[in-house]
C-alpha positions in Angstrom: 33.2 -42.3 -47.2 35.3 -45.3 -46.6 34.1 -48.4 -45.0 35.6 -48.7 -41.6 34.0 -51.8 -40.5 37.1 -54.0 -40.9 39.3 -51.9 -38.6 39.6 -53.6 -35.2 38.6 -52.2 -31.9 42.2 -52.3 -31.0 43.0 -49.7 -33.6 40.3 -47.3 -32.3 41.4 -47.9 -28.6 44.8 -47.1 -29.6 43.6 -43.8 -31.1 42.0 -42.9 -27.8 45.0 -43.9 -25.9 47.2 -41.7 -28.2 44.8 -38.6 -27.6 44.6 -39.0 -23.9 48.6 -39.0 -23.8 48.5 -35.5 -25.0 47.6 -34.4 -21.5 44.9 -32.1 -22.9 41.9 -34.2 -22.5 40.5 -36.5 -19.7 38.0 -38.4 -21.8 37.5 -39.5 -25.5 35.4 -41.7 -27.5 35.1 -42.7 -31.2 31.5 -42.9 -32.5 29.7 -43.5 -35.8 26.2 -42.7 -37.1 25.2 -46.4 -37.5 25.4 -49.5 -35.2 27.4 -50.2 -33.1 27.4 -46.4 -32.6 30.3 -46.4 -30.0 33.3 -48.1 -31.5 35.9 -47.1 -28.6 36.0 -45.1 -25.5 38.3 -44.3 -22.4 36.9 -46.9 -19.8 37.6 -44.5 -16.9 35.8 -41.6 -18.3 32.0 -40.9 -18.9 31.7 -41.0 -22.8 31.6 -44.7 -22.7 28.1 -44.1 -21.5 27.1 -42.1 -24.7 23.7 -43.5 -25.9 22.5 -44.2 -29.4 19.9 -41.3 -29.2 22.6 -38.9 -27.9 25.0 -39.9 -30.8 22.0 -39.6 -33.4 21.1 -36.1 -32.2 24.7 -35.0 -32.3 25.4 -36.4 -35.7 22.1 -35.5 -37.5 22.5 -33.4 -40.4 18.9 -32.0 -40.3 17.8 -29.4 -37.9 21.3 -28.4 -36.5 20.4 -24.9 -35.7 18.1 -26.1 -32.9 21.2 -27.5 -31.0 22.3 -24.0 -30.4 18.9 -23.4 -28.6 18.4 -26.7 -26.8 22.0 -27.8 -26.2 23.2 -31.3 -26.6 23.5 -34.1 -23.9 26.5 -36.2 -24.1 26.6 -39.3 -21.7 24.1 -37.7 -19.6 26.0 -34.2 -19.2 24.2 -31.1 -20.8 26.4 -29.2 -23.2 26.1 -25.9 -24.7 26.9 -25.7 -28.5 29.6 -23.0 -29.0 30.5 -23.6 -32.7 29.2 -26.0 -35.3 31.3 -26.7 -38.3 31.0 -30.6 -38.2 29.7 -30.7 -41.7 31.8 -27.8 -43.0 34.3 -28.9 -45.8 37.9 -28.5 -44.6 36.9 -28.0 -40.9 34.6 -30.9 -39.7 34.7 -29.9 -36.1 32.2 -28.9 -33.4 33.0 -27.2 -30.1 30.9 -27.5 -27.0 31.1 -26.8 -23.3 29.6 -28.7 -20.4 27.3 -26.7 -18.2 26.6 -26.7 -14.6 29.0 -29.2 -13.4 30.3 -28.9 -9.8 33.8 -29.4 -11.0 33.6 -26.6 -13.4 32.7 -26.6 -17.2 34.9 -28.3 -19.8 35.6 -28.0 -23.4 34.4 -30.7 -25.7 35.4 -31.1 -29.4 33.9 -33.5 -32.0 35.8 -33.8 -35.2 34.8 -36.0 -38.2 37.3 -38.5 -39.7 36.1 -40.2 -42.6 32.7 -41.9 -41.4 33.8 -41.8 -37.8 33.8 -39.1 -35.2 36.3 -38.4 -32.4 34.6 -36.8 -29.3 37.0 -35.4 -26.7 36.7 -33.8 -23.6 39.3 -31.4 -22.2 40.9 -31.5 -18.8 39.5 -28.9 -16.4 41.1 -25.5 -17.5 41.8 -26.5 -21.0 40.3 -24.0 -23.4 38.2 -25.0 -26.4 40.5 -23.4 -29.1 43.6 -25.5 -28.3 41.5 -28.6 -27.7 39.9 -28.1 -31.1 43.4 -27.6 -32.8 44.7 -30.7 -31.1 41.6 -32.8 -32.1 42.0 -31.6 -35.8 45.6 -32.5 -35.8 45.0 -35.9 -34.3 42.3 -36.4 -36.9 44.7 -36.2 -39.5 47.0 -38.8 -38.0 43.9 -41.2 -37.6 42.7 -40.3 -41.3 46.3 -41.3 -42.6 46.2 -44.5 -40.6 42.8 -45.4 -41.9 44.1 -44.9 -45.4 47.2 -46.9 -44.8 45.0 -49.7 -43.2 42.6 -49.6 -46.4 45.6 -49.8 -48.7 46.3 -53.2 -47.3 43.1 -54.6 -48.2 
């Protein structure tokens, strides 16, 4: 794992903006499994309300099978776990779906990028498969940017 502490918040916000410009998602955040937990988020979305406890449950390596049974809460929204490959080498993604929302359910993808995680919520009507592929693709760009940034230090 690379140390990402010296990457500025502006860089993370740029990543969020870039993803939102794809038109596939309506909300995004970049989180990590240690303080400050939430590195960047879309201010007009809901993911900026992700709590430390929610992030720790989402990213915990132990007891992941119970997430399928209990679901996961993200920024106060209950989600069903559809597919969990977050800690599977070469994939590093997780697919969820919001449940019981009056506006309809939405796909959510989490993708690991070095020691940070991109969380994206699809626009209403966006399916989980295409959202996952786009998140995985964007993660590649972000990973490349991290490596270029680290090469300068």
